[in-house]
Every structure is written in C-alpha cells, then in structure tokens.
C-alpha positions in Angstrom: 116.9 126.1 103.8 114.3 123.3 103.5 111.8 125.5 105.3 112.4 128.4 103.0 111.9 126.3 99.9 108.7 124.8 101.4 107.3 128.2 102.2 108.1 129.4 98.6 106.4 126.4 97.1 103.3 126.0 99.2 102.9 129.3 101.1 102.6 130.3 104.7 101.0 128.1 107.3 97.3 128.7 107.8 95.4 128.8 111.1 92.8 126.1 111.8 90.2 128.9 112.0 90.8 129.7 108.3 89.3 126.4 107.2 86.0 128.1 106.2 88.0 130.3 103.7 89.0 127.1 102.0 85.5 126.1 101.1 84.5 126.2 97.4 81.6 128.0 95.6 79.8 126.2 92.7 81.9 127.6 89.9 85.3 126.9 91.5 84.0 123.5 92.6 82.9 122.7 89.1 86.4 123.4 87.9 88.3 121.4 90.5 85.9 118.5 90.9 84.7 118.0 87.3 88.0 118.1 85.5 88.1 114.2 85.4 84.6 113.9 84.0 84.9 116.8 81.5 88.3 115.5 80.3 86.8 112.2 79.3 85.3 114.0 76.3 88.8 113.9 74.8 88.9 110.1 74.8 85.4 108.7 75.4 84.3 108.8 71.8 87.7 107.5 70.7 87.4 104.5 72.9 84.1 103.6 71.2 85.6 104.0 67.7 88.7 101.9 68.6 86.3 98.9 69.3 84.0 99.5 66.3 86.8 99.9 63.7 87.7 96.2 64.2 84.5 95.5 62.2 85.4 97.9 59.5 84.8 101.5 58.6 81.1 101.0 57.8 80.5 99.9 61.5 81.5 103.4 62.8 77.9 104.6 62.5 77.1 102.5 65.6 79.0 105.1 67.6 76.0 107.5 67.5 73.4 105.2 69.2 76.1 104.0 71.6 76.9 107.6 72.5 73.2 108.2 73.1 73.1 105.1 75.4 76.1 106.5 77.3 74.3 109.8 77.6 71.3 108.1 79.1 73.5 106.3 81.7 75.0 109.7 82.6 71.5 111.1 83.2 70.7 108.2 85.5 74.0 108.6 87.4 73.5 112.4 87.8 69.9 111.9 89.1 70.8 109.2 91.6 74.0 110.9 92.9 71.9 114.1 93.5 69.8 111.9 95.8 72.9 110.6 97.5 74.1 114.2 98.1 70.9 115.2 100.0 70.7 111.9 101.9 74.4 112.0 103.0 75.4 115.7 103.2 78.6 114.9 105.1 80.1 113.4 101.9 81.9 110.1 101.5 79.9 108.9 98.5 79.8 105.2 97.8 81.9 104.4 100.9 79.6 106.0 103.4 76.4 104.9 101.6 77.6 101.3 101.5 78.8 101.3 105.2 75.5 102.7 106.3 73.2 100.4 104.3 75.2 97.3 103.2 77.8 96.6 105.9 81.5 96.9 106.4 82.9 94.6 103.7 80.9 96.2 100.8 81.9 99.6 102.0 85.5 98.6 102.0 85.2 97.2 98.5 83.7 100.5 97.4 86.3 102.6 99.2 89.2 100.4 98.0 87.9 100.6 94.4 87.7 104.4 94.5 91.2 104.8 96.0 92.7 102.6 93.3 90.6 104.4 90.7 91.9 107.8 91.9 95.5 106.6 91.6 94.7 105.3 88.1 93.0 108.6 87.3 96.3 110.5 87.9 98.4 108.0 85.9 95.9 107.8 82.9 95.2 111.5 82.8 98.8 112.5 82.9 99.6 110.0 80.1 96.6 111.1 78.0 97.7 114.7 78.3 101.1 113.8 77.2 99.6 112.0 74.2 97.8 115.2 73.2 101.0 117.1 73.3 103.0 114.5 71.3 100.1 114.4 68.7 100.8 118.1 68.0 104.6 117.9 68.5 105.8 114.3 67.6 109.4 115.2 68.4 108.5 115.1 72.1 107.3 111.5 72.0 110.5 110.1 73.5 110.1 112.4 76.6 106.5 111.4 77.4 107.4 109.8 80.8 109.3 112.9 81.9 106.5 115.3 80.8 103.9 113.2 82.7 106.0 113.2 85.9 106.5 117.0 85.6 102.8 117.5 85.5 102.3 115.3 88.6 104.8 117.4 90.5 103.0 120.6 89.4 99.6 119.2 90.6 101.1 118.1 93.8 102.5 121.5 94.6 99.2 123.2 93.6 97.1 121.0 95.8 99.5 121.3 98.8 98.9 125.1 98.5 95.3 124.5 99.4 91.9 123.9 97.8 91.0 127.5 97.2 94.3 128.6 95.6 94.5 125.5 93.4 90.8 126.0 92.3 91.5 129.6 91.4 94.5 128.7 89.2 93.1 125.6 87.6 89.6 127.0 86.9 91.0 129.2 84.0 92.3 126.3 81.8 89.3 124.1 82.6 86.7 126.7 81.5 89.0 127.6 78.6 88.8 123.9 77.5 84.9 123.9 77.8 84.8 127.1 75.7 87.2 125.7 73.1 85.3 122.4 72.7 82.0 124.3 72.3 83.6 126.5 69.7 84.8 123.4 67.9 81.4 121.7 68.1 79.5 124.8 66.8 82.1 125.4 64.1 82.1 121.8 63.1 78.3 121.7 62.9 78.3 124.9 60.7 81.0 123.4 58.6 79.0 120.2 58.1 75.7 122.0 57.3 77.4 124.2 54.8 78.9 121.3 53.0 82.5 121.9 54.0 83.1 118.3 55.1 84.7 116.3 52.3 85.2 113.0 54.1 82.3 110.5 53.5 80.6 109.3 56.7 79.6 105.6 57.0 76.0 105.1 56.0 73.7 105.5 59.1 71.5 102.5 59.9 73.2 100.1 57.5 73.5 96.6 58.9 77.1 95.3 59.1 77.4 91.6 59.0 80.4 91.1 61.3 79.0 93.4 64.1 77.9 91.2 67.0 76.1 92.0 70.2 79.3 91.2 72.0 81.2 93.9 69.9 78.5 96.5 70.6 78.5 95.8 74.3 82.3 96.1 74.3 82.1 99.4 72.5 79.4 100.6 74.9 81.5 99.7 78.0 84.5 101.4 76.4 82.4 104.6 75.9 81.4 104.4 79.6 84.9 105.4 80.5 83.6 108.9 79.8 81.6 108.6 83.0 84.5 108.3 85.4 84.7 111.1 87.9 80.9 111.6 88.1 81.0 110.5 91.8 83.7 113.0 92.9 81.2 115.7 93.8 79.3 113.5 96.2 82.6 112.5 97.8 83.7 116.0 98.4 80.6 117.7 99.9 82.7 119.0 102.9 84.7 121.1 100.5 81.6 123.2 99.6 80.4 126.5 101.1 77.1 126.4 102.9 74.6 125.2 102.1 77.0 122.5 101.0 74.4 119.8 99.8 72.5 122.4 97.7 75.7 123.8 96.1 77.1 120.2 95.5 73.8 119.1 93.8 73.8 122.2 91.6 77.5 121.6 90.7 76.7 118.0 89.8 73.9 119.0 87.5 76.0 121.6 85.7 78.7 119.1 85.2 76.2 116.6 83.8 74.8 119.1 81.3 78.2 120.3 80.1 79.7 116.8 79.9 76.6 115.4 78.0 76.6 118.2 75.5 80.3 118.0 74.8 80.4 114.2 74.6 77.4 114.0 72.2 78.8 116.9 70.1 82.2 115.2 69.6 80.5 111.9 68.8 78.3 113.4 66.1 81.2 115.3 64.6 83.3 112.2 64.6 80.5 110.4 62.6 79.8 113.2 60.2 83.5 113.7 59.5 84.1 110.0 59.0 86.9 110.0 61.7 88.8 106.8 62.2 91.0 106.0 65.2 94.6 106.9 64.5 97.7 106.0 66.7 99.4 109.3 65.8 96.4 111.7 66.1 93.5 111.7 68.6 89.9 112.0 67.5 89.7 115.6 68.7 92.9 116.4 66.9 91.4 115.0 63.6 88.2 116.9 64.1 90.0 120.2 64.8 92.3 119.7 61.8 89.3 119.0 59.5 87.4 122.0 60.8 90.2 124.6 61.1 93.2 123.1 59.4 96.6 123.1 61.1 96.3 126.8 62.1 96.2 128.7 65.3 92.8 127.4 66.4 93.9 123.8 65.9 96.9 124.3 68.2 94.8 126.2 70.7 92.4 123.3 70.9 95.2 120.7 71.1 96.8 122.8 73.8 93.8 123.2 76.0 92.9 119.5 75.5 96.3 118.5 76.7 95.9 120.8 79.7 92.5 119.4 80.6 93.8 115.9 80.3 96.5 116.7 82.7 94.2 118.6 85.0 91.7 115.6 85.0 94.0 114.2 87.6 93.1 117.1 89.9 89.7 115.5 90.6 91.6 112.7 92.2 93.7 115.1 94.3 90.4 116.6 95.7 88.7 113.3 96.3 91.4 110.8 97.3 92.6 112.7 100.4 89.0 113.1 101.7 88.2 109.4 101.2 91.5 108.4 102.8 90.6 110.7 105.7 87.2 108.9 106.2 88.8 105.5 106.0 91.5 106.5 108.5 88.9 108.0 110.8 87.2 104.5 110.8 90.7 103.0 111.5 91.0 101.3 108.1 93.9 103.4 106.9 96.9 104.9 108.8 96.1 107.8 111.0 98.6 110.0 109.1 95.8 110.5 106.5 93.8 112.4 109.1 96.4 115.1 109.6 95.9 118.4 107.9 99.0 120.1 106.5 100.2 123.7 106.7 97.6 124.8 104.2 94.7 122.8 105.8 94.7 120.1 103.1 95.3 116.4 103.8 98.9 116.6 102.7 99.8 113.0 103.3 97.0 111.8 101.1 98.1 114.2 98.3 101.7 113.0 98.5 100.8 109.3 98.7 98.6 109.7 95.6 101.4 111.4 93.7 104.0 108.8 94.5 101.9 105.8 93.6 100.6 107.4 90.3 104.2 108.3 89.4 105.3 104.7 90.0 102.6 103.5 87.6 103.7 106.0 84.9 107.3 104.8 85.2 106.4 101.1 85.2 104.1 101.5 82.1 106.6 104.0 80.5 103.7 106.5 80.1 101.6 104.1 78.0 98.7 103.6 80.3 96.0 102.8 77.6 95.7 99.3 79.0 94.8 100.7 82.4 91.6 102.5 81.1 89.4 99.4 81.4 90.7 98.7 84.9 90.2 102.4 85.7 86.6 102.2 84.5 85.8 99.0 86.4 87.3 100.6 89.5 84.6 103.3 89.4 81.6 101.2 88.3 81.9 98.9 91.2 81.4 101.8 93.7 78.6 103.1 91.4 76.7 99.8 91.7 77.3 99.5 95.5 76.2 103.1 96.0 73.0 102.6 94.1 72.3 99.4 95.9 72.9 101.1 99.3 70.5 103.9 98.4 67.9 101.3 97.5 68.2 99.7 100.9 68.0 103.1 102.6 64.7 103.9 100.8 63.2 100.5 101.6 64.1 100.7 105.3 63.2 104.4 106.0 60.4 105.0 103.5 60.5 108.8 103.5 57.9 110.8 101.5 58.2 110.1 97.8 60.5 107.1 98.6 59.1 104.8 95.8 60.1 107.2 93.0 63.6 107.6 94.6 63.8 103.8 94.9 62.9 103.3 91.2 65.6 105.9 90.2 68.3 104.1 92.2 67.1 100.6 91.1 67.5 101.6 87.4 70.9 103.1 88.3 72.0 100.0 90.1 70.8 97.6 87.3 72.5 99.7 84.7 75.8 100.1 86.4 75.8 96.4 87.4 75.3 95.6 83.8 78.1 97.8 82.7 80.4 96.3 85.3 79.6 92.7 84.1 80.0 93.8 80.4 83.5 95.2 81.3 84.4 92.0 83.1 83.2 89.7 80.2 84.4 91.7 77.3 87.7 92.9 78.7 88.6 90.2 81.2 92.2 90.0 80.0 92.6 93.6 80.9 90.7 93.7 84.2 91.5 90.4 85.8 94.0 92.1 88.1 91.2 93.8 90.0 90.1 90.4 91.3 93.5 89.9 92.9 94.3 93.4 93.9 91.0 94.5 95.4 90.7 91.6 97.9 94.3 92.4 98.9 93.3 96.0 99.5 90.3 95.0 101.6 92.4 92.5 103.7 94.9 95.3 104.3 92.1 97.5 105.6 91.0 94.8 108.1 94.6 94.3 109.1 95.1 98.0 109.8 91.9 98.1 111.8 92.9 95.0 113.7 96.2 96.6 114.7 94.5 99.8 115.9 91.9 97.9 117.9 94.6 95.7 119.5 96.7 98.8 120.3 93.7 100.5 121.9 92.9 97.4 124.0 96.4 97.2 125.3 96.7 101.0 126.0 93.2 101.4 127.6 93.2 101.8 131.4 90.4 101.5 134.1 90.2 105.0 135.6 89.0 103.5 138.9 91.5 100.6 139.3 94.6 101.3 137.3 97.0 103.7 139.3 100.7 104.5 138.9 102.9 102.5 141.3 106.4 103.6 142.4 109.4 101.6 141.4 113.1 102.3 141.8 115.4 103.1 138.8 118.6 101.4 137.8 120.4 103.6 135.3 123.1 102.2 133.0 125.4 104.4 131.0 127.4 102.8 128.1 130.7 104.7 127.7 133.6 104.6 125.3 135.9 106.9 127.4 136.0 109.8 129.8 134.8 112.9 128.1 132.5 115.9 128.7 129.8 114.0 127.0 130.0 111.3 129.6 130.3 114.0 132.4 127.1 115.6 131.1 125.3 112.2 131.0 126.4 111.2 134.6 125.2 114.6 135.9 121.8 114.0 134.4 121.7 110.4 135.6 122.2 111.4 139.2 119.0 113.5 139.1 117.1 110.3 138.2 118.5 107.7 140.6 121.1 106.9 143.2 121.6 103.5 141.5 123.8 104.5 138.5 126.5 102.4 136.8 128.7 103.1 133.8 129.6 100.2 131.5 132.8 100.2 129.5 133.5 97.5 126.8 137.1 97.0 126.0 138.7 94.9 123.2 141.8 93.9 125.2 143.1 93.8 128.7 145.4 96.9 128.3 142.5 99.1 127.3 140.4 97.9 130.2 143.2 98.4 132.8 143.8 101.9 131.4 140.1 102.8 131.7 139.8 101.4 135.3 142.8 103.5 136.4 141.5 106.7 134.8 138.1 106.1 136.3 139.6 105.6 139.8 141.5 108.9 139.4 138.5 110.8 138.1 136.1 109.3 140.7 132.7 110.6 139.4 130.8 109.0 142.3 129.3 106.1 140.3 130.5 102.5 139.8 132.3 101.4 136.6 131.7 97.9 135.2 134.2 96.8 132.5 133.4 94.0 130.0 135.8 92.4 127.6 134.8 91.8 124.0 137.0 89.2 122.3 135.2 89.7 118.9 135.4 93.6 119.0 131.6 93.8 119.3 130.0 96.4 121.6 126.5 95.1 121.2 127.1 91.5 122.3 128.5 92.1 125.8 126.2 95.1 126.4 123.2 93.0 125.5 124.2 90.2 127.9 124.8 92.6 130.7 121.5 94.4 130.2 119.6 91.0 130.1 121.3 90.1 133.4 120.2 93.3 135.1 116.7 93.1 133.5 116.3 89.5 134.9 117.3 90.6 138.4 115.8 94.1 138.6 112.7 94.2 136.4 110.2 93.5 139.2 111.5 96.1 141.6 113.2 98.7 139.4 112.8 100.5 136.1 115.9 100.0 133.9 117.0 103.1 132.1 119.8 103.1 129.5 121.2 106.7 129.1 123.2 106.9 125.9 125.7 109.8 125.7 125.8 111.5 122.3 127.5 114.7 121.1 125.7 116.8 118.4 127.8 118.6 115.8 126.9 122.1 114.7 126.9 121.2 111.0 125.3 118.2 109.4 128.4 117.3 107.4 130.5 117.1 110.6 128.1 114.4 111.8 129.3 112.1 109.0 132.9 112.3 110.3 132.1 110.4 113.5 131.1 106.8 114.4 127.4 106.5 115.0 127.7 103.9 117.8 125.1 105.6 119.9 122.5 105.4 117.2 123.2 101.7 116.7 122.9 101.0 120.4 119.6 102.9 120.6 118.2 101.1 117.6 119.2 97.7 119.1 118.0 98.3 122.6 114.7 99.9 121.9 113.1 96.5 121.4 113.5 95.5 125.0 110.0 95.9 126.5 111.2 96.5 130.1 114.1 98.8 129.3 113.8 102.6 128.8 116.3 103.9 126.3 117.2 107.7 126.4 119.7 109.8 124.5 121.5 112.6 126.4 122.8 115.1 123.9 125.9 117.3 124.3 126.1 120.1 121.7 129.5 121.0 120.2 130.4 124.4 119.0 132.0 125.1 115.6 
C-alpha cells in the first residue's frame, strides 16, 4: 500500500540514464531558481519602510535613494556571480570558490551559512506567503501555521517528483507573478501621472532632523534582504542543459534585470502613493488597493503574490540538496545526501530541508519576521567569501583581462562585507545567534569528516599483505523451547559448523528438568546447555555465557549467535508475540568478536 501511495505522489522510478532529461533550459531554470530572489519584491521595499517610519512619515522619501543603492549592489552581485559561473562551471557557488581559494574552514563557513539560509528561506517564504493570504482574508489568520505547513508538504512532493516536472508546474505561477507586478507598476505609474493618486507623498529631498546615518544604514541593510537567492543560479549549474555555464549566466542576467525593474518600480510607487507600513496590509496590498480598489485585479495580485512567496522556498529545494551533495562528497555531511531518489533528485536533502523548516514554523508559530535579518546575514557571509575567493583566484592565475575581473570582485567583496557588518552592528540583537550556531555547524562538519576518515583508516587493507585466514566457528542458538523454528535454525547451523550448542534459560528447576528430558527424547544431534535465571532475565545469563565462550574461543574460532525468529504473515499479528529475539539481537550486536544472525521461519495465515 505504501508503495502505491508513493508512486501516486511522486511517479514512476526513473533510470539513471534519464538524468539528461532532467536538465533545465533557461526559462524553466529562471522560474525554479529565481523564485526566492523575485519574491523579495514583495517584502524588500517594506523592510526599508519599516525602519524609516520610526523617524516619521516625512523620512519615507529616503526609501528611493536607498532602493537605488540596493539596485547598484544587485548589479555588482550579478556581474561578479557571472564571473563565478564561467570560472567554476561545475557549480557549488561560494562553497567551491572558498574551498579552492581560501581553504577548508572558510569554505565550510560559506557552505554552512548557505545551508542554514536555505532552511530559513523555506520557513520565511512560507510564512510570508501566509501573511499575503491573511491580508486578503483576515479570517484565516488563526490558521497561518497550518497553511504554511501545507505549502511545505506541497513543495516537498513537487520536488520529489523531479526537477523538470516541478519546474513545468511552478513556472506558470512564477511568470504570472512577474506579469502581474509589471501590470501593477505600469498601471500605478499611469495612475500617478494622470493625477489619480490622492495620498500626499513625503517631500523628496527634505532633511529630517531625527534621521541618522545609523538609521539609513539599518534601512539599507533591511532592503538588502531583497538580494537573497541571487547566488542560487551559480550553485545549481549542474541542473542546466548544455552549454550549462552559458545558460546559467544568461539566466542570472535575466533574473537580475527582472528583479531590479520590479524592485525599483514598487519602491517608486510606494513613495508616490505615500505608503506606510501596516501590520494588517502589506505594501503591495496597499499599492494594489490604491491603484485598482478592492476589485478582481486586487485579489489576483494578492493571490499571485501569496503564491510567489510560497514558491520562493522552491529555490532552496533546488539549491540545498545540491550543496548538501557536494559537502557529503567531501565527507562533511552524511553520505545519505549523495543518494539520488526514484526521480533522480537528492531526496534525502529535500526531506531534511522540509523537516527542519517545518520545525522552525511550528516553533515561531508562523511569525518568522524576526528571522529575516538572520536569513540575510546567512547569505551575505557566503557573498563576501565568494568575492574574496574570486579575488584570490585572479591574483594567482592572472588570466587575460584579470585586472578588470579583480576590480569587479573587489568592489563586490567590499560592498557585501560592508553590508554584513552593517547587519551585525544595526541588528545584533536579532543576528547574534549566528555567532553561536554557525561555529557549531562548522564543528559538526569536521566531526563528520573525522568519523569518515577514521572509518576509512580502519577498513582499509593492504592488497599485498592482508589476506583472509581460516578459523573455526562456534555456533550458539538461544532457544525458549522445542519448535519448528528451532528445528529450522539447527538445520541451518549444521551447515555452518560441527560445533553447535543450544542454550536454554529457565526460571526454575522444574522448567529446566522438563526441557532437558524433552531434548534428550528429541535428540537433534547438538548439545543443550541449560542456565538458571533467578531474576527471570534472559539477557543476564546469556550475556555471561557468551562472554565465557568469547574469552575461551575468540582466538581460534568465530563465535556466531543464531537467533530463531518466526515471521507472521500480517503486521498486526507480529504485535501479539513477545519480541525477545529482537531484544537479544539489539543487545548482542555490540560485541565486537561475536557474529549475530537471525534465522527466520515464515508462518502461514
């Protein structure tokens, strides 16, 4: 039944040779990899206004120059990440660039930051999408956690179905959002030019006495949250059709142009319309209502905005599994993240991302606004390390035109480093956790690698010296009575060794005498050893007996414990029987010189 449900949800298994069919063209890739960046249009301007409104309504005009500064930073990032794509066509983004040019620890800081950022992306995006829905339908506010979790389940299933299929489905609402926002911007501009705007905008250029440099920097850093997700294309180059680097670079450029146009358009409309932050209505909701009223177009824009905010999480579903794969390949994460699922995606990475983001939503009860600064710092640290890594690459290799490339990355590094420091200084109370959590993640990476290296050292053999050597085999069969299960186990044991003993543990003398007489009558051809347990424990006497045999026989014999176990036809029947065999196996498996094997006997009906 489970298999049928799985097939219905995620589809048929795909052959490994079908991997090329899962590659993305530019327009599908733009939809699936840019959803995070494009969705930031819905809250980037709002984050700027939330900071500025603390200085009063007249300070909101500063949002325009701040938006232009954010736009300039976007241009720097797009240009520098295009260089990264062509320099590292295998993908990996900040992690690979840092590992190649800066060393292991900086690369793990970059990789760990991005992994945490992708988890936060899913949590924040799902919550932001829920906010858009509850802005239009306030009655749903009490169910925001449930709505967010439903969307995570939906995205999980879509991504488990494979990259191509999820891109085909998700491209429609993403392009619909882009179209709707451009309709809103164009209509809003026409409305403003024609004098249809009744709200008074704050006077542009007027000095506001209580606006400090600190406040402007805080507003700028808040607006930079609109740049999260820009790095996703450079991480996911392996998902592109050939020529992958060229297609990835073109996709990144398209994303930058669309994002910059929409972000600046919304910022200008917010200023012209005199929009103020409102707990019950988002900035886009207020602009749409001022432009179209609460009619059909308003609800369409709110609907597609909610959808894009939900689908922003899909960027993380594309990038997180690939980055986890690369870290696992280098032995910094569990090897399970290297395994492709039935639909050729890295299923374990997808499921792990979903579970952790769902936990965040439940813990914060769907109110993840306080996570946005942490979310932004998590991506600007890799931005900075990536730019610094590219600077080191150009200095060392000096390819043709290297100095111009160096200057681009230098400007990018200094800018993103400044933004990171601004975030830390202006929002320390919200981002201090990263200074505890990120070192913990890096230490965990080193611990995982240490385990894998230690395991490899212990398992490695010398092909010229290490040869198998023959030992005897002492087989021990714990029994609770004389049954066909025991008969089946003894029959198998005799094929392994001539030195086979059965061990019976009785709780009183009467039970032991009865077993010894029955065994003598049956005479299966192996010796029976009976042990008495005064405290009705099977494990205590069995453990002492095995330790005695192990001490005597370990040098000359293998010691094998064969555990008889019957298997019921139906799962519920299994619950009706004592599971002593499972407990024995779980207890004995820790003995390093003892082989523990279960011998099944299948019941009918």
